[in-house]
N, C-alpha and C positions, 0 to 999 in steps of 0.2 A: 524364538529367542528365549534363552534361559539366563538367569542371573543367580549367582551364588553369593551368600554372605559369609565370606571367610576372611578372617583377619590375619595379621602377621603371625607366623609360627603355627598356623593351623594345618599346615601340610603334613605334619606327623600324626594328626588325629585320625582315628578310625571312624568311618561312617557306620552308625548303628544299623543301617539298612543292610549292610553286608555281614552282620553278625547272625549266626544261625544258632537258635536255641535247640539244643539236642534233648528233646523231651524223654528219650529213652534212658538217659542217665539219672542216677540218684541225685537228689537235690544238692548235696555237697559237691559232687563232681560237676554237676551242671553249672554251679556258681563258679567253680575253678575254671571250667572251660570258657564261660562267658568272659571272665576277667582276662584269660589268656588271649581271647579274640579282640576285646575292646581296648586292651592295653591300659587305659586310664579310665576307670568307671566314673570318675569325677568330672572328666572333660572329654567330650567326644563330638562328632558331627551327627546331625540328623538332617538329611536332604540339603547338605551344604551349609547348614547353620550350626555355629558352635554352641554346644549345650554345656553349661557348667552347673554342677550340682553342689549343694551345701545342705546341711542338716541342722535343725535346731536342737538336737539332742534328746528329743522325746523317745526316739527309737534308735537302736544301734544301726550302723551302716548295713550290717548283714541283714537285719530285718527289713530295712527299706529296699535293699536290693532284691530280696526274695519277693516282696510285695510287687515291685516293678516287673520282675520276670514273670510272675504268675499273671499279672494284669496284661502283659504283652501277649501271653499265650492265648488269652481269651479273645484277642482282637482278630 
C-alpha cells in the first residue's frame, strides 16, 4: 500500500524523479533543459510530496539552482 501527499492543484506539477539531468550539455543549456522539464522550479513533486522553494536572497536563483543540480549529480 502506498500513499501520496498531494494537495489540490498538484496534478499539474512535475515529479522531479522524472526529470533527466543531461550532463553532456553545457551548464546554461542544462539549466534551460531542466526548467523546460520541471516547468516550475519553485514548486514540483518529489515522490508524490509537493516541494515549494523560496530563497532568502543571499544567492541568486540561478546560483541556487546550479548548486542543487550539481549536488543531485553527485547522488
